[in-house]
N, C-alpha and C positions, 0 to 999 in steps of 0.2 A: 438351445442357445440362450433364449430369453430367460429360461429357468436358472441357468448358470449365472447369468449376469445379476439377476435379482437376488439369488442366494448369496452371491458375493457382497452385494450391497447390504443385506441383512447382517452378515457376519462382521462387516466393518463399521456399521452404524454406531455400535456401542462405543468402540474405541475412539472414533472421531468425535462423538458427542461429549465424551469425557474430557477430551483435550481442547474442545472449542471454548476458549475463554475470551474471545474477541467481543468487543461491544459493537454490535452492528445495528443498523436501522436507527430508530429514535434514540437508543442508548448511545450511539456514536455522536449524535447531535448534543446530547446532554453532557457527554464527556468534553466536547469542544467548548460548550458553554462554561463548564468549570474551568477550563484552561484559560479562556478569555477573562473570567472573573479573577483568577489568580494573577494574570498579567496586569490587570487594572489595579489590583491591590498593591502589587510590587511597584508600579509606576507612581501611585499615590504616596506610598511610603518613601520612595526616593525623592519625590518633590518636597515632602515634609522635611527629610533629612537635609536637603539643600537649603531650605528656608531657615532651618535652625542654625546651620553653619554660617549662612550669610548674616544672621542676626548677631553673631559674635563680633566683637571688635578685633582689630588686627593683633593686639597683644594676646588676646585669648587664643586666636588661631595659631599664633607663633608658639604658644605654650604647648599646643598639641601637635605641632609640626605640620601645620596645614597652611598653604598659601591660598589667598582668596581666589586666585585664578584657577587653582586645581580642584576647587570644590565640586564642579560638575563631574569631573573624572573620578574623584573619590567616591561620590554618591553612586555613580554607575558601577564602580567596582564592588562597593559594599552591597548594593541591591541591583543586580543586573536585571535588565528588562525581560530577558527570556524570550527574545524574538525568535531565536532558532527553535526553541521548544514549541512556541506557538505555531511556527511554520510546520513543524513535524506533526503537531496535532491536527492542523488543517489537512495535511496529506492523508492522515488516517481517516479524517472525516470524509474526504472525497471517496476513498476506497470503501470504508466500512459502512458509511452512511448512505452512499449513492450507488457505487459500482457493484459492490458485493451483493446487496439485496437484489439488484437488477439481474446479475448473473445467476444467482441462486434461483430466482423466480423462473428464469428461462430454462434452467436445468430441470426444475420440478415440472414445468410445462411439458418438456420433452419426455420425461419419465411417465407422466400421466398419459400422454398420447400413446406411448409404447404399450402400456398396460391396457388401455381402452381398445387398442387395435387387436388384442388377443380375443379369441372366441371363449365362450364360457367354459369349455372343456379344458383349455390350457390354463385358464385362471384357476379352475378347480385343482389342477395338478400342482399349482404352487400355493394352494391353500387360501385362495382369495375368492370372494364373491364380487360381482361387479359393483355393488353398492359400497364395498369396502375400499375401493381403489383410492379415493381421496384421502381417507384416514391413513392408508398404507404409505402413500407418497409423503404425507406429513411426518410420519414416524421415521422415514428414511431420509429426512432432510439433510442430516449431517453427511451421510454416505454419498448422496447424490451430489451435494455441493462440491465436495472434494477440494483440491488445490485450485487456487486462482491462476489464470494465465501469467506468464513471467512478466509481461508488461504491467499488469495490474499490481502484482506483488511488489515490483520496484516502486510503483507510485505510492505504496503505503508508507515508505520511508522518505520519499522525495517525490512530490507530485509533478515535478518538472523532469523526472527521470526519462520518460518517453521522448520528451522534447530534446533532451541532451543526447539521447541515443540517436534520434533522427539527425541532429546536427552533426554528430560524429560520423554517421553513415554518409551524409552529404560531403563532408570533408574528405572521407576516404575515396568516394567516387570521384571527387574533383582531382585528387592526387593521382589516381589511377588513369584518369582521362588525359593527363598531361604526358603519360608515357607513350612511346611509339608502339606500333603493332609488334615489332620485334621484341621490345622490352616486355610487353605483356605476355608474349608467347614464352619468354624465358621463365616467367613466374607461373605459367600455366593458366593464364586468364585470357578469355576472348573479350574483345571490346563490347560486344553486345551483352555480356554477362556482368558488366561492372555494377549496374544498379542493383541487380539481385544479390551479388556478392556483398556489397555495402550493407544492404538490408539484413542479410544473414549475420554479418558481423555485429550489427546493432542489436539484433535479437539475442545473440550469444552473450553480449555484454550485459543486457538486462537480466538474463537468466543467471549469469555468474554473480551479479549484484544481489539478486534475490536469495541465492543459495548462501552467500556470505553473510547476509543479514538475518537468515533464518535461525531460530534458537536451536542450539545443539541438544541432542537427546542426552539425558543423564545416564 
């Protein structure tokens, strides 16, 4: 059984490593730093544009069809702050800079423990010596890591996604709790199962969101 699992990991490691283009760990922090720097430059450029427009007299502003009171809105439209983009980058930072490395480390730890639990004969059967376990686990990193849990995947696009899912689950539970026992029976729900049902609906919503946001294969 262990041999089958490990062989499957070996077979899939190359494909996964080839497609792994995410910036994780320190690279994720560097990416977020670039996003902040870009946002600061856009903000500075917008302020400069506002100041240049305010420096014009009313006649000059009228010539270009701009009212003095509309200067801030015009500057924001010309040079948007990009707050939504920065929030998305922060979401990716939380997942790829913190959660993903922690999850990957835990999976590697479990894989290492599984191999170290084998006796020397079983290790030899899969072509490994005991001193090679650490290097083998490192090579299998992509295959071991695999897909992230649905909750974490949803957070990559919106760090508040789990909170929104929890809020939706609470709202569902509240609505179901208002029904009478007979009404609950009509829809096939037992009152004691309301919290579990609401939680399952929230998990499905997160999974559906992750699938919808996942890149399509060419």
